[in-house]
Short mmCIF file of the C-alpha atoms (twelve columns), coordinates in Angstrom:
data_MODEL
# 
_entry.id   MODEL 
# 
loop_
_atom_site.group_PDB 
_atom_site.id 
_atom_site.type_symbol 
_atom_site.label_atom_id 
_atom_site.label_alt_id 
_atom_site.label_comp_id 
_atom_site.label_asym_id 
_atom_site.label_seq_id 
_atom_site.Cartn_x 
_atom_site.Cartn_y 
_atom_site.Cartn_z 
_atom_site.pdbx_PDB_model_num 
ATOM 1   C CA . MET A 1   195.580 70.732 35.281 1 
ATOM 2   C CA . THR A 2   193.838 71.759 38.456 1 
ATOM 3   C CA . THR A 3   190.482 70.625 39.689 1 
ATOM 4   C CA . ASP A 4   188.017 73.484 39.376 1 
ATOM 5   C CA . THR A 5   184.276 73.537 39.662 1 
ATOM 6   C CA . THR A 6   182.190 76.294 38.123 1 
ATOM 7   C CA . THR A 7   178.561 76.633 37.262 1 
ATOM 8   C CA . ASP A 8   177.425 77.238 33.695 1 
ATOM 9   C CA . SER A 9   174.137 79.047 34.279 1 
ATOM 10  C CA . SER A 10  173.040 78.812 30.650 1 
ATOM 11  C CA . ALA A 11  173.130 75.008 30.738 1 
ATOM 12  C CA . ASP A 12  172.243 74.706 34.448 1 
ATOM 13  C CA . THR A 13  175.133 72.303 35.039 1 
ATOM 14  C CA . THR A 14  178.476 72.086 36.770 1 
ATOM 15  C CA . THR A 15  181.642 71.184 34.867 1 
ATOM 16  C CA . GLU A 16  184.711 69.866 36.676 1 
ATOM 17  C CA . ALA A 17  188.225 69.515 35.270 1 
ATOM 18  C CA . THR A 18  190.015 66.430 36.565 1 
ATOM 19  C CA . PRO A 19  193.721 65.559 36.702 1 
ATOM 20  C CA . ASP A 20  193.393 62.760 34.104 1 
ATOM 21  C CA . THR A 21  192.957 65.339 31.272 1 
ATOM 22  C CA . THR A 22  189.190 64.862 31.077 1 
ATOM 23  C CA . LEU A 23  186.375 67.245 31.940 1 
ATOM 24  C CA . GLN A 24  183.541 65.949 34.096 1 
ATOM 25  C CA . VAL A 25  180.097 67.372 33.365 1 
ATOM 26  C CA . THR A 26  177.835 66.716 36.335 1 
ATOM 27  C CA . ALA A 27  174.204 67.521 36.984 1 
ATOM 28  C CA . ASP A 28  173.122 70.574 38.910 1 
ATOM 29  C CA . THR A 29  171.577 69.163 42.095 1 
ATOM 30  C CA . THR A 30  168.396 71.201 41.867 1 
ATOM 31  C CA . THR A 31  167.316 70.253 38.371 1 
ATOM 32  C CA . GLU A 32  169.115 67.590 36.388 1 
ATOM 33  C CA . ALA A 33  170.047 65.324 39.289 1 
ATOM 34  C CA . ALA A 34  166.373 65.161 40.225 1 
ATOM 35  C CA . ARG A 35  165.648 63.955 36.687 1 
ATOM 36  C CA . GLY A 36  168.475 61.415 36.859 1 
ATOM 37  C CA . ALA A 37  170.591 63.222 34.241 1 
ATOM 38  C CA . PRO A 38  173.812 61.290 33.606 1 
ATOM 39  C CA . ALA A 39  177.199 62.683 34.514 1 
ATOM 40  C CA . LEU A 40  179.349 62.875 31.393 1 
ATOM 41  C CA . THR A 41  183.081 62.818 30.687 1 
ATOM 42  C CA . VAL A 42  184.605 64.944 27.915 1 
ATOM 43  C CA . ARG A 43  187.798 63.309 26.640 1 
ATOM 44  C CA . PRO A 44  190.542 64.919 24.548 1 
ATOM 45  C CA . VAL A 45  192.961 62.656 22.704 1 
ATOM 46  C CA . PRO A 46  194.692 60.859 25.627 1 
ATOM 47  C CA . PRO A 47  198.324 61.797 26.463 1 
ATOM 48  C CA . GLU A 48  199.707 58.331 25.687 1 
ATOM 49  C CA . VAL A 49  198.005 58.383 22.276 1 
ATOM 50  C CA . LEU A 50  199.327 61.892 21.615 1 
ATOM 51  C CA . ALA A 51  202.865 60.713 22.369 1 
ATOM 52  C CA . ALA A 52  202.494 57.975 19.752 1 
ATOM 53  C CA . LEU A 53  200.857 60.303 17.195 1 
ATOM 54  C CA . ARG A 54  203.753 62.754 17.524 1 
ATOM 55  C CA . THR A 55  206.104 59.975 16.402 1 
ATOM 56  C CA . ALA A 56  203.921 58.441 13.691 1 
ATOM 57  C CA . ASP A 57  200.248 59.210 13.138 1 
ATOM 58  C CA . ASP A 58  197.500 56.646 12.565 1 
ATOM 59  C CA . ALA A 59  198.249 56.683 8.831  1 
ATOM 60  C CA . GLY A 60  201.888 55.800 9.561  1 
ATOM 61  C CA . ARG A 61  203.214 59.243 8.606  1 
ATOM 62  C CA . VAL A 62  205.779 61.194 10.595 1 
ATOM 63  C CA . PRO A 63  204.179 64.515 11.612 1 
ATOM 64  C CA . GLU A 64  205.612 67.754 10.270 1 
ATOM 65  C CA . PRO A 65  205.271 70.347 13.060 1 
ATOM 66  C CA . PHE A 66  204.938 74.004 12.098 1 
ATOM 67  C CA . THR A 67  204.519 77.365 13.740 1 
ATOM 68  C CA . ASP A 68  200.905 78.498 13.658 1 
ATOM 69  C CA . ASP A 69  201.313 82.139 12.657 1 
ATOM 70  C CA . GLU A 70  197.607 83.002 12.812 1 
ATOM 71  C CA . GLY A 71  196.315 80.813 15.642 1 
ATOM 72  C CA . GLY A 72  192.789 79.443 15.843 1 
ATOM 73  C CA . ALA A 73  193.371 75.748 15.064 1 
ATOM 74  C CA . PRO A 74  191.205 73.486 17.268 1 
ATOM 75  C CA . LEU A 75  193.718 71.517 19.359 1 
ATOM 76  C CA . ARG A 76  192.533 68.034 20.347 1 
ATOM 77  C CA . CYS A 77  195.199 67.653 23.039 1 
ATOM 78  C CA . CYS A 78  194.041 70.515 25.264 1 
ATOM 79  C CA . LEU A 79  190.618 71.304 23.763 1 
ATOM 80  C CA . ARG A 80  191.266 74.931 22.979 1 
ATOM 81  C CA . ARG A 81  192.206 76.987 19.954 1 
ATOM 82  C CA . SER A 82  195.891 77.457 19.148 1 
ATOM 83  C CA . ARG A 83  197.517 80.798 19.834 1 
ATOM 84  C CA . PRO A 84  199.663 82.645 17.262 1 
ATOM 85  C CA . GLY A 85  203.247 81.421 17.426 1 
ATOM 86  C CA . GLU A 86  202.511 77.999 18.929 1 
ATOM 87  C CA . ARG A 87  204.110 74.892 17.403 1 
ATOM 88  C CA . ILE A 88  201.437 72.477 16.251 1 
ATOM 89  C CA . ALA A 89  201.094 69.476 13.959 1 
ATOM 90  C CA . LEU A 90  198.286 68.114 11.810 1 
ATOM 91  C CA . VAL A 91  198.102 64.345 12.261 1 
ATOM 92  C CA . SER A 92  195.856 61.534 11.104 1 
ATOM 93  C CA . TYR A 93  193.842 60.082 13.995 1 
ATOM 94  C CA . VAL A 94  191.378 57.189 14.164 1 
ATOM 95  C CA . PRO A 95  189.273 58.045 17.228 1 
ATOM 96  C CA . LEU A 96  187.521 54.683 17.545 1 
ATOM 97  C CA . ARG A 97  190.715 52.595 17.225 1 
ATOM 98  C CA . ARG A 98  191.806 52.557 20.888 1 
ATOM 99  C CA . TRP A 99  188.246 52.446 22.228 1 
ATOM 100 C CA . THR A 100 187.414 49.402 20.104 1 
ATOM 101 C CA . ALA A 101 190.676 47.698 21.087 1 
ATOM 102 C CA . ALA A 102 189.815 48.189 24.765 1 
ATOM 103 C CA . THR A 103 186.154 47.151 24.446 1 
ATOM 104 C CA . GLY A 104 186.323 44.461 21.767 1 
ATOM 105 C CA . ALA A 105 183.917 46.402 19.545 1 
ATOM 106 C CA . ARG A 106 184.091 45.852 15.797 1 
ATOM 107 C CA . PRO A 107 183.179 49.113 14.071 1 
ATOM 108 C CA . GLY A 108 184.059 47.951 10.568 1 
ATOM 109 C CA . PRO A 109 183.990 50.894 8.149  1 
ATOM 110 C CA . TYR A 110 183.192 53.327 10.990 1 
ATOM 111 C CA . ASP A 111 186.825 53.026 12.152 1 
ATOM 112 C CA . GLU A 112 187.578 56.130 10.112 1 
ATOM 113 C CA . PRO A 113 190.723 58.282 10.115 1 
ATOM 114 C CA . GLY A 114 190.681 62.046 10.051 1 
ATOM 115 C CA . PRO A 115 192.983 65.031 10.476 1 
ATOM 116 C CA . VAL A 116 193.388 66.626 13.918 1 
ATOM 117 C CA . PHE A 117 195.566 69.459 15.182 1 
ATOM 118 C CA . VAL A 118 197.700 68.813 18.281 1 
ATOM 119 C CA . HIS A 119 200.549 70.626 19.974 1 
ATOM 120 C CA . ALA A 120 203.870 69.566 18.442 1 
ATOM 121 C CA . ASP A 121 205.179 68.801 21.939 1 
ATOM 122 C CA . ALA A 122 203.464 67.490 25.049 1 
ATOM 123 C CA . CYS A 123 201.096 69.932 26.731 1 
ATOM 124 C CA . GLN A 124 199.207 69.846 30.022 1 
ATOM 125 C CA . GLY A 125 195.873 68.960 28.463 1 
ATOM 126 C CA . PRO A 126 192.692 70.945 29.084 1 
ATOM 127 C CA . ASP A 127 193.262 73.781 31.521 1 
ATOM 128 C CA . GLY A 128 189.753 75.122 31.748 1 
ATOM 129 C CA . ASP A 129 186.432 73.834 32.875 1 
ATOM 130 C CA . ALA A 130 184.173 75.033 30.057 1 
ATOM 131 C CA . LEU A 131 182.691 72.715 27.468 1 
ATOM 132 C CA . PRO A 132 185.007 73.226 24.456 1 
ATOM 133 C CA . PHE A 133 184.238 74.304 20.898 1 
ATOM 134 C CA . THR A 134 180.593 75.260 21.425 1 
ATOM 135 C CA . ASP A 135 180.970 78.464 19.392 1 
ATOM 136 C CA . ALA A 136 179.972 76.959 16.032 1 
ATOM 137 C CA . HIS A 137 177.682 74.388 14.451 1 
ATOM 138 C CA . ARG A 138 178.729 70.855 15.395 1 
ATOM 139 C CA . VAL A 139 177.522 67.320 14.818 1 
ATOM 140 C CA . LEU A 140 177.009 65.105 17.859 1 
ATOM 141 C CA . ARG A 141 177.552 61.620 16.414 1 
ATOM 142 C CA . ARG A 142 176.232 58.758 18.541 1 
ATOM 143 C CA . TYR A 143 177.816 55.283 18.628 1 
ATOM 144 C CA . CYS A 144 176.595 52.020 20.163 1 
ATOM 145 C CA . ALA A 145 178.805 49.611 22.120 1 
ATOM 146 C CA . ASP A 146 179.867 47.704 18.992 1 
ATOM 147 C CA . GLY A 147 181.141 50.892 17.335 1 
ATOM 148 C CA . ARG A 148 178.348 51.452 14.809 1 
ATOM 149 C CA . ILE A 149 176.940 54.926 14.197 1 
ATOM 150 C CA . LEU A 150 173.433 55.291 15.594 1 
ATOM 151 C CA . GLY A 151 172.864 58.760 14.190 1 
ATOM 152 C CA . GLY A 152 173.814 62.319 14.737 1 
ATOM 153 C CA . GLU A 153 172.397 65.702 15.508 1 
ATOM 154 C CA . LEU A 154 173.371 69.050 14.081 1 
ATOM 155 C CA . VAL A 155 173.603 71.624 16.878 1 
ATOM 156 C CA . GLY A 156 173.999 75.359 16.506 1 
ATOM 157 C CA . PRO A 157 176.425 77.836 18.076 1 
ATOM 158 C CA . GLY A 158 175.983 78.058 21.834 1 
ATOM 159 C CA . TRP A 159 175.014 74.400 22.220 1 
ATOM 160 C CA . GLY A 160 175.894 72.797 25.540 1 
ATOM 161 C CA . THR A 161 175.473 69.977 27.993 1 
ATOM 162 C CA . GLY A 162 171.729 69.755 27.414 1 
ATOM 163 C CA . GLU A 163 172.315 68.641 23.826 1 
ATOM 164 C CA . LEU A 164 174.976 66.160 24.953 1 
ATOM 165 C CA . ARG A 165 172.648 64.682 27.553 1 
ATOM 166 C CA . LYS A 166 169.896 64.397 24.937 1 
ATOM 167 C CA . ALA A 167 172.316 62.368 22.798 1 
ATOM 168 C CA . PHE A 168 172.603 59.918 25.709 1 
ATOM 169 C CA . ASP A 169 168.815 59.632 26.248 1 
ATOM 170 C CA . ASP A 170 168.924 56.355 24.332 1 
ATOM 171 C CA . PRO A 171 170.533 53.763 26.657 1 
ATOM 172 C CA . VAL A 172 172.075 52.036 23.629 1 
ATOM 173 C CA . VAL A 173 174.391 55.032 23.075 1 
ATOM 174 C CA . ALA A 174 177.853 54.185 24.415 1 
ATOM 175 C CA . LEU A 175 179.726 57.310 23.332 1 
ATOM 176 C CA . VAL A 176 179.329 60.518 21.381 1 
ATOM 177 C CA . HIS A 177 181.852 62.162 19.086 1 
ATOM 178 C CA . VAL A 178 181.677 65.927 18.758 1 
ATOM 179 C CA . ARG A 179 182.635 66.759 15.182 1 
ATOM 180 C CA . ALA A 180 183.178 69.868 13.097 1 
ATOM 181 C CA . VAL A 181 180.515 70.434 10.449 1 
ATOM 182 C CA . GLU A 182 182.659 71.992 7.740  1 
ATOM 183 C CA . TYR A 183 185.114 69.075 7.448  1 
ATOM 184 C CA . GLY A 184 183.560 66.380 9.657  1 
ATOM 185 C CA . CYS A 185 186.715 66.280 11.795 1 
ATOM 186 C CA . PHE A 186 186.704 64.711 15.247 1 
ATOM 187 C CA . LEU A 187 186.955 67.259 18.080 1 
ATOM 188 C CA . TYR A 188 186.484 65.111 21.198 1 
ATOM 189 C CA . GLU A 189 184.686 62.162 22.727 1 
ATOM 190 C CA . VAL A 190 181.985 62.197 25.397 1 
ATOM 191 C CA . THR A 191 181.005 59.193 27.525 1 
ATOM 192 C CA . ARG A 192 178.887 58.540 30.574 1 
ATOM 193 C CA . VAL A 193 180.852 58.596 33.826 1 
# 
């Protein structure tokens, strides 16, 4: 992935793709920086986790890759929709599992598994600089540092960085999961830089 910087005029922010497969969402210097708006990091499922999930998912099952004839599946490895003819797999993923292991958090029942689509083979990760999957209703689910859910907000199509920053207005919020409304599936994680 290359490092690109573009301005999203509708959200008045700049989004930067970085080589570590994350997207950096930084404040526009004329507005949000003056207000002290936090810089945010959008994180797909990390490459090392994807490698493990392609062998055995978080439910212990061996994935069964298939050719996506229609396209349109939301890929959590590169944060885009699949294209017709691509090889993908549907795997069980527990998004809080690695974060809690690294931080010592104890989320209890919030350590929930869910289905996610990924490329069947390694990919290059996000290749764009736009905030992904903003074209439909989503839930922005907020978590505190010990892994408990603090609440969520339903956002409509066209939502953007303003809604993400609002989710981080409470200093207790450690991370936000962007989730699909129709199935509740995890799409990606957002943290402060």
